[in-house]
Short mmCIF file of the C-alpha atoms (twelve columns), coordinates in Angstrom:
data_MODEL
# 
_entry.id   MODEL 
# 
loop_
_atom_site.group_PDB 
_atom_site.id 
_atom_site.type_symbol 
_atom_site.label_atom_id 
_atom_site.label_alt_id 
_atom_site.label_comp_id 
_atom_site.label_asym_id 
_atom_site.label_seq_id 
_atom_site.Cartn_x 
_atom_site.Cartn_y 
_atom_site.Cartn_z 
_atom_site.pdbx_PDB_model_num 
ATOM 1   C CA . MET A 1   -81.547 -172.186 127.929 1 
ATOM 2   C CA . GLY A 2   -80.368 -171.251 124.577 1 
ATOM 3   C CA . ARG A 3   -83.117 -168.962 123.654 1 
ATOM 4   C CA . ALA A 4   -82.850 -167.127 127.049 1 
ATOM 5   C CA . TYR A 5   -79.076 -166.883 126.103 1 
ATOM 6   C CA . ARG A 6   -79.709 -165.348 122.951 1 
ATOM 7   C CA . SER A 7   -82.552 -162.696 124.204 1 
ATOM 8   C CA . HIS A 8   -80.333 -161.394 127.406 1 
ATOM 9   C CA . LEU A 9   -77.187 -161.238 125.054 1 
ATOM 10  C CA . ALA A 10  -78.724 -159.432 122.492 1 
ATOM 11  C CA . PRO A 11  -79.097 -156.273 124.036 1 
ATOM 12  C CA . ALA A 12  -75.747 -155.869 125.097 1 
ATOM 13  C CA . VAL A 13  -74.059 -157.225 121.948 1 
ATOM 14  C CA . LEU A 14  -75.865 -154.426 120.022 1 
ATOM 15  C CA . ALA A 15  -74.890 -151.950 122.159 1 
ATOM 16  C CA . ALA A 16  -71.283 -153.049 122.047 1 
ATOM 17  C CA . CYS A 17  -71.558 -152.548 117.932 1 
ATOM 18  C CA . ALA A 18  -72.917 -149.419 118.364 1 
ATOM 19  C CA . CYS A 19  -69.388 -148.466 120.811 1 
ATOM 20  C CA . LEU A 20  -67.026 -150.053 118.240 1 
ATOM 21  C CA . SER A 21  -68.512 -148.318 115.607 1 
ATOM 22  C CA . GLY A 22  -67.983 -144.868 117.016 1 
ATOM 23  C CA . GLY A 23  -64.093 -145.691 117.091 1 
ATOM 24  C CA . ALA A 24  -61.508 -147.800 119.087 1 
ATOM 25  C CA . ALA A 25  -61.193 -145.028 121.723 1 
ATOM 26  C CA . VAL A 26  -64.975 -146.110 122.535 1 
ATOM 27  C CA . ALA A 27  -64.050 -149.843 123.104 1 
ATOM 28  C CA . GLN A 28  -61.031 -148.771 125.161 1 
ATOM 29  C CA . SER A 29  -63.095 -146.969 127.542 1 
ATOM 30  C CA . LEU A 30  -65.705 -149.456 128.386 1 
ATOM 31  C CA . ALA A 31  -65.256 -152.948 130.759 1 
ATOM 32  C CA . VAL A 32  -67.663 -155.910 130.625 1 
ATOM 33  C CA . GLU A 33  -68.565 -156.963 134.385 1 
ATOM 34  C CA . ARG A 34  -68.568 -160.879 134.371 1 
ATOM 35  C CA . SER A 35  -70.683 -162.819 136.491 1 
ATOM 36  C CA . GLY A 36  -70.563 -166.461 137.362 1 
ATOM 37  C CA . ARG A 37  -74.844 -166.663 137.618 1 
ATOM 38  C CA . PRO A 38  -76.749 -168.145 135.147 1 
ATOM 39  C CA . LEU A 39  -78.153 -165.542 132.533 1 
ATOM 40  C CA . ALA A 40  -81.483 -166.526 133.572 1 
ATOM 41  C CA . GLN A 41  -81.119 -165.251 137.010 1 
ATOM 42  C CA . ALA A 42  -78.887 -162.160 135.426 1 
ATOM 43  C CA . ALA A 43  -81.053 -158.758 135.163 1 
ATOM 44  C CA . SER A 44  -78.843 -157.573 132.678 1 
ATOM 45  C CA . THR A 45  -75.095 -157.237 131.139 1 
ATOM 46  C CA . GLN A 46  -74.172 -153.966 132.374 1 
ATOM 47  C CA . LEU A 47  -71.506 -151.821 130.372 1 
ATOM 48  C CA . ARG A 48  -69.716 -149.302 132.733 1 
ATOM 49  C CA . VAL A 49  -67.470 -146.263 131.233 1 
ATOM 50  C CA . VAL A 50  -63.912 -146.595 132.625 1 
ATOM 51  C CA . PRO A 51  -63.269 -143.109 134.465 1 
ATOM 52  C CA . ASP A 52  -59.632 -142.216 133.215 1 
ATOM 53  C CA . ALA A 53  -60.190 -143.456 129.912 1 
ATOM 54  C CA . PRO A 54  -59.647 -140.802 126.610 1 
ATOM 55  C CA . ARG A 55  -62.866 -139.174 125.773 1 
ATOM 56  C CA . THR A 56  -63.379 -139.482 122.129 1 
ATOM 57  C CA . GLN A 57  -64.852 -136.419 120.163 1 
ATOM 58  C CA . LEU A 58  -66.078 -136.766 116.323 1 
ATOM 59  C CA . SER A 59  -65.284 -133.554 114.003 1 
ATOM 60  C CA . PRO A 60  -66.335 -133.274 110.528 1 
ATOM 61  C CA . GLN A 61  -63.200 -133.821 107.965 1 
ATOM 62  C CA . PRO A 62  -63.189 -131.934 104.685 1 
ATOM 63  C CA . VAL A 63  -64.208 -133.956 101.875 1 
ATOM 64  C CA . ALA A 64  -61.828 -134.531 98.783  1 
ATOM 65  C CA . GLY A 65  -62.760 -131.870 95.853  1 
ATOM 66  C CA . SER A 66  -65.432 -129.746 98.137  1 
ATOM 67  C CA . LEU A 67  -64.851 -125.662 97.262  1 
ATOM 68  C CA . ALA A 68  -63.955 -123.153 100.171 1 
ATOM 69  C CA . PRO A 69  -63.413 -119.761 99.909  1 
ATOM 70  C CA . GLN A 70  -59.928 -118.179 99.516  1 
ATOM 71  C CA . GLY A 71  -59.162 -114.757 100.433 1 
ATOM 72  C CA . PRO A 72  -61.429 -112.097 100.359 1 
ATOM 73  C CA . ALA A 73  -64.338 -111.904 98.911  1 
ATOM 74  C CA . THR A 74  -64.398 -110.490 95.032  1 
ATOM 75  C CA . GLN A 75  -66.470 -107.359 94.532  1 
ATOM 76  C CA . LEU A 76  -67.688 -105.770 91.533  1 
ATOM 77  C CA . GLN A 77  -66.957 -102.159 90.797  1 
ATOM 78  C CA . PRO A 78  -68.957 -100.070 88.043  1 
ATOM 79  C CA . GLN A 79  -67.010 -99.093  85.069  1 
ATOM 80  C CA . ALA A 80  -66.615 -95.459  84.151  1 
ATOM 81  C CA . GLY A 81  -68.219 -94.863  80.787  1 
ATOM 82  C CA . PRO A 82  -71.790 -94.132  79.375  1 
ATOM 83  C CA . GLN A 83  -73.440 -96.097  81.677  1 
ATOM 84  C CA . THR A 84  -71.922 -94.250  84.697  1 
ATOM 85  C CA . LEU A 85  -72.311 -90.862  82.717  1 
ATOM 86  C CA . LEU A 86  -75.679 -91.454  81.576  1 
ATOM 87  C CA . ARG A 87  -77.772 -89.938  84.631  1 
ATOM 88  C CA . GLU A 88  -80.473 -92.428  83.766  1 
ATOM 89  C CA . ALA A 89  -82.995 -91.240  85.984  1 
ATOM 90  C CA . GLU A 90  -83.228 -87.775  83.957  1 
ATOM 91  C CA . VAL A 91  -83.660 -89.211  80.601  1 
ATOM 92  C CA . PRO A 92  -86.882 -89.936  78.946  1 
ATOM 93  C CA . PRO A 93  -87.154 -93.672  78.387  1 
ATOM 94  C CA . ALA A 94  -87.665 -93.834  75.002  1 
ATOM 95  C CA . ARG A 95  -84.482 -91.670  74.515  1 
ATOM 96  C CA . LEU A 96  -81.991 -93.799  76.472  1 
ATOM 97  C CA . GLU A 97  -80.585 -96.008  73.523  1 
ATOM 98  C CA . GLN A 98  -80.071 -92.627  71.354  1 
ATOM 99  C CA . THR A 99  -78.753 -91.092  74.437  1 
ATOM 100 C CA . ARG A 100 -76.166 -93.753  75.234  1 
ATOM 101 C CA . ALA A 101 -75.239 -93.515  71.533  1 
ATOM 102 C CA . LEU A 102 -74.760 -89.810  71.432  1 
ATOM 103 C CA . LEU A 103 -72.840 -89.841  74.851  1 
ATOM 104 C CA . VAL A 104 -70.287 -92.130  72.594  1 
ATOM 105 C CA . GLU A 105 -70.097 -90.496  69.398  1 
ATOM 106 C CA . LEU A 106 -69.742 -86.875  70.832  1 
ATOM 107 C CA . LYS A 107 -67.188 -88.192  73.245  1 
ATOM 108 C CA . ALA A 108 -68.788 -86.909  76.113  1 
ATOM 109 C CA . GLN A 109 -66.868 -86.502  79.798  1 
ATOM 110 C CA . PRO A 110 -67.909 -86.176  83.246  1 
ATOM 111 C CA . THR A 111 -66.488 -83.100  85.413  1 
ATOM 112 C CA . PRO A 112 -66.332 -83.243  88.998  1 
ATOM 113 C CA . GLN A 113 -69.309 -81.770  89.536  1 
ATOM 114 C CA . GLN A 114 -71.092 -84.337  87.806  1 
ATOM 115 C CA . ALA A 115 -72.133 -82.480  84.828  1 
ATOM 116 C CA . ILE A 116 -71.774 -84.075  81.158  1 
ATOM 117 C CA . SER A 117 -69.357 -82.167  79.214  1 
ATOM 118 C CA . VAL A 118 -68.991 -82.235  75.402  1 
ATOM 119 C CA . ASP A 119 -66.112 -80.339  73.483  1 
ATOM 120 C CA . LEU A 120 -66.767 -79.055  69.692  1 
ATOM 121 C CA . PRO A 121 -63.590 -78.189  68.277  1 
ATOM 122 C CA . ALA A 122 -63.750 -74.623  66.702  1 
ATOM 123 C CA . ASP A 123 -61.938 -75.176  63.758  1 
ATOM 124 C CA . VAL A 124 -64.897 -77.155  62.792  1 
ATOM 125 C CA . LEU A 125 -67.552 -74.729  64.058  1 
ATOM 126 C CA . PHE A 126 -65.973 -71.265  63.086  1 
ATOM 127 C CA . ASP A 127 -63.329 -70.193  60.654  1 
ATOM 128 C CA . PHE A 128 -60.142 -68.724  61.209  1 
ATOM 129 C CA . ASP A 129 -60.446 -65.522  63.745  1 
ATOM 130 C CA . LYS A 130 -64.321 -65.787  63.314  1 
ATOM 131 C CA . ALA A 131 -67.509 -66.086  65.509  1 
ATOM 132 C CA . THR A 132 -69.566 -66.967  62.350  1 
ATOM 133 C CA . LEU A 133 -70.700 -70.692  62.156  1 
ATOM 134 C CA . ARG A 134 -69.445 -72.487  59.346  1 
ATOM 135 C CA . PRO A 135 -72.036 -74.351  56.857  1 
ATOM 136 C CA . ASP A 136 -70.541 -78.082  58.268  1 
ATOM 137 C CA . ALA A 137 -71.003 -77.315  61.572  1 
ATOM 138 C CA . ALA A 138 -74.533 -77.996  61.410  1 
ATOM 139 C CA . GLY A 139 -73.806 -81.667  61.999  1 
ATOM 140 C CA . PRO A 140 -72.184 -81.446  65.597  1 
ATOM 141 C CA . LEU A 141 -74.511 -79.091  66.557  1 
ATOM 142 C CA . ASP A 142 -77.635 -81.246  65.586  1 
ATOM 143 C CA . LYS A 143 -76.252 -83.961  68.078  1 
ATOM 144 C CA . ALA A 144 -75.355 -81.575  70.602  1 
ATOM 145 C CA . ALA A 145 -78.814 -80.450  70.141  1 
ATOM 146 C CA . GLU A 146 -80.556 -84.328  70.887  1 
ATOM 147 C CA . LEU A 147 -78.423 -84.829  73.396  1 
ATOM 148 C CA . ILE A 148 -79.154 -81.662  75.220  1 
ATOM 149 C CA . LYS A 149 -83.260 -82.628  74.731  1 
ATOM 150 C CA . SER A 150 -82.782 -85.958  76.681  1 
ATOM 151 C CA . TYR A 151 -82.168 -83.749  79.908  1 
ATOM 152 C CA . PRO A 152 -85.280 -81.882  79.644  1 
ATOM 153 C CA . GLN A 153 -84.522 -80.435  83.029  1 
ATOM 154 C CA . ALA A 154 -80.909 -79.939  83.150  1 
ATOM 155 C CA . PRO A 155 -79.150 -76.449  82.943  1 
ATOM 156 C CA . ILE A 156 -76.851 -75.854  79.814  1 
ATOM 157 C CA . THR A 157 -73.916 -73.661  79.595  1 
ATOM 158 C CA . VAL A 158 -72.072 -73.288  76.608  1 
ATOM 159 C CA . VAL A 159 -68.247 -72.295  77.242  1 
ATOM 160 C CA . GLY A 160 -65.838 -70.433  74.292  1 
ATOM 161 C CA . HIS A 161 -62.098 -71.454  74.687  1 
ATOM 162 C CA . THR A 162 -59.166 -70.056  72.558  1 
ATOM 163 C CA . ASP A 163 -55.414 -70.743  72.013  1 
ATOM 164 C CA . SER A 164 -52.752 -68.903  73.457  1 
ATOM 165 C CA . LYS A 165 -52.139 -66.365  70.440  1 
ATOM 166 C CA . GLY A 166 -53.360 -63.012  71.064  1 
ATOM 167 C CA . ASN A 167 -53.755 -61.166  74.230  1 
ATOM 168 C CA . ASP A 168 -56.035 -61.884  76.901  1 
ATOM 169 C CA . ALA A 169 -58.878 -59.173  76.412  1 
ATOM 170 C CA . TYR A 170 -58.925 -59.996  72.799  1 
ATOM 171 C CA . ASN A 171 -59.071 -64.178  73.212  1 
ATOM 172 C CA . ASP A 172 -61.616 -63.626  76.206  1 
ATOM 173 C CA . ALA A 173 -63.778 -61.415  73.816  1 
ATOM 174 C CA . LEU A 174 -63.553 -63.788  71.096  1 
ATOM 175 C CA . SER A 175 -64.465 -67.052  73.003  1 
ATOM 176 C CA . LEU A 176 -67.636 -65.314  74.438  1 
ATOM 177 C CA . ARG A 177 -68.801 -64.378  71.151  1 
ATOM 178 C CA . ARG A 178 -68.364 -68.044  69.903  1 
ATOM 179 C CA . ALA A 179 -70.233 -68.964  73.015  1 
ATOM 180 C CA . GLU A 180 -73.083 -66.947  72.269  1 
ATOM 181 C CA . THR A 181 -73.128 -67.868  68.638  1 
ATOM 182 C CA . VAL A 182 -73.444 -71.516  69.571  1 
ATOM 183 C CA . ALA A 183 -75.767 -71.042  72.331  1 
ATOM 184 C CA . GLN A 184 -77.775 -69.455  69.821  1 
ATOM 185 C CA . ALA A 185 -77.787 -72.086  67.355  1 
ATOM 186 C CA . LEU A 186 -78.732 -74.356  70.255  1 
ATOM 187 C CA . GLN A 187 -81.711 -72.729  71.252  1 
ATOM 188 C CA . GLN A 188 -82.885 -72.989  67.646  1 
ATOM 189 C CA . ARG A 189 -82.436 -76.436  67.800  1 
ATOM 190 C CA . THR A 190 -84.128 -77.134  71.623  1 
ATOM 191 C CA . SER A 191 -85.828 -74.052  72.636  1 
ATOM 192 C CA . ARG A 192 -83.895 -73.757  75.403  1 
ATOM 193 C CA . LEU A 193 -81.005 -70.554  75.760  1 
ATOM 194 C CA . PRO A 194 -78.131 -71.764  77.203  1 
ATOM 195 C CA . VAL A 195 -75.840 -69.340  79.505  1 
ATOM 196 C CA . ALA A 196 -72.738 -68.369  77.471  1 
ATOM 197 C CA . ARG A 197 -69.402 -67.845  78.704  1 
ATOM 198 C CA . GLY A 198 -65.866 -66.736  77.197  1 
ATOM 199 C CA . LEU A 199 -62.877 -68.311  79.145  1 
ATOM 200 C CA . GLY A 200 -60.338 -66.967  76.473  1 
ATOM 201 C CA . GLU A 201 -56.991 -69.478  76.686  1 
ATOM 202 C CA . ARG A 202 -57.433 -69.759  80.757  1 
ATOM 203 C CA . GLU A 203 -58.502 -73.489  80.769  1 
ATOM 204 C CA . PRO A 204 -56.292 -75.315  77.860  1 
ATOM 205 C CA . VAL A 205 -56.462 -78.826  77.746  1 
ATOM 206 C CA . ALA A 206 -53.187 -79.290  75.771  1 
ATOM 207 C CA . PRO A 207 -50.045 -77.781  75.671  1 
ATOM 208 C CA . ASN A 208 -49.708 -74.101  73.162  1 
ATOM 209 C CA . ALA A 209 -46.043 -75.203  72.784  1 
ATOM 210 C CA . LYS A 210 -43.710 -77.999  72.769  1 
ATOM 211 C CA . PRO A 211 -41.319 -78.722  75.889  1 
ATOM 212 C CA . ASP A 212 -38.450 -76.935  73.925  1 
ATOM 213 C CA . GLY A 213 -40.298 -73.886  73.349  1 
ATOM 214 C CA . ARG A 214 -41.432 -73.890  69.903  1 
ATOM 215 C CA . ASP A 215 -44.738 -73.786  68.766  1 
ATOM 216 C CA . ASP A 216 -47.495 -76.828  68.993  1 
ATOM 217 C CA . PRO A 217 -50.200 -76.412  66.010  1 
ATOM 218 C CA . ASP A 218 -52.189 -79.909  67.186  1 
ATOM 219 C CA . GLY A 219 -51.823 -78.444  70.835  1 
ATOM 220 C CA . ARG A 220 -53.485 -74.867  70.292  1 
ATOM 221 C CA . GLN A 221 -56.142 -76.416  67.617  1 
ATOM 222 C CA . GLN A 222 -57.268 -79.061  70.557  1 
ATOM 223 C CA . ASN A 223 -57.862 -75.959  72.975  1 
ATOM 224 C CA . ARG A 224 -59.632 -73.912  70.496  1 
ATOM 225 C CA . ARG A 225 -63.272 -75.449  71.087  1 
ATOM 226 C CA . VAL A 226 -66.570 -74.601  72.339  1 
ATOM 227 C CA . GLN A 227 -67.199 -76.977  75.684  1 
ATOM 228 C CA . ILE A 228 -71.297 -77.748  76.150  1 
ATOM 229 C CA . LEU A 229 -72.174 -78.778  79.487  1 
ATOM 230 C CA . ILE A 230 -75.225 -80.325  80.481  1 
ATOM 231 C CA . GLY A 231 -75.461 -79.634  84.103  1 
ATOM 232 C CA . ALA A 232 -76.241 -82.274  87.083  1 
ATOM 233 C CA . LEU A 233 -79.051 -81.628  89.131  1 
ATOM 234 C CA . SER A 234 -78.841 -81.424  93.098  1 
ATOM 235 C CA . SER A 235 -81.064 -83.212  95.714  1 
ATOM 236 C CA . GLY A 236 -83.077 -79.757  95.817  1 
ATOM 237 C CA . GLY A 237 -83.427 -79.848  92.195  1 
ATOM 238 C CA . ALA A 238 -80.936 -76.788  91.555  1 
ATOM 239 C CA . ALA A 239 -78.464 -77.173  89.150  1 
ATOM 240 C CA . ALA A 240 -74.368 -77.465  88.973  1 
ATOM 241 C CA . ALA A 241 -72.605 -76.402  85.674  1 
ATOM 242 C CA . THR A 242 -69.425 -75.365  85.912  1 
ATOM 243 C CA . PRO A 243 -66.327 -75.608  83.369  1 
ATOM 244 C CA . ARG A 244 -64.022 -78.661  84.038  1 
ATOM 245 C CA . ASN A 245 -60.888 -77.304  85.799  1 
# 
């Protein structure tokens, strides 16, 4: 009888252990039905669920030390500078590194029309009130020409600017003559003739006078410049190269 007892009892014990491992609430929800008959005559030990007993639900618990995302996802944005100014698709691969260096050295800036703008100080290029290039203008023009070569399909515009000394008609004529001189120098170096424009004093980059009305020599010096624009190509291949506002 001992063997029969163990053989019939084993399934019931295993089932009860499995329920107990699920939690105390499961054990409370089950009732054992006892019988006075010998185990050899019993079909099996039956376990039944009490209808009103609370139901046990298992849910995952956070593990100590686990990482969970907090707040909105971090998004990386491109930084302004030579990388975004480069327009890499237009530059021959062999000239990429040189072009990046020239953009930094010439302090190139983007315009709202996505052109690349380079300002060459007029005081470096010309003597006072003159439109003839100084001998030491060759260095800046050589670098500007190398930058232009990196954009073989882009249109080039040269814009002359003056300070506020003199009347508009005189400054417009002087700025145009200087732009034409620079355009011709770039043509000699690149075999491409840029469009030349003269804007006189209409687009200053610095004040010509101090707040108290006195002359501002430093501001006027910044305004005397020649601007080189490497125009952007539109989707249809047309170019946009206009002076920045």
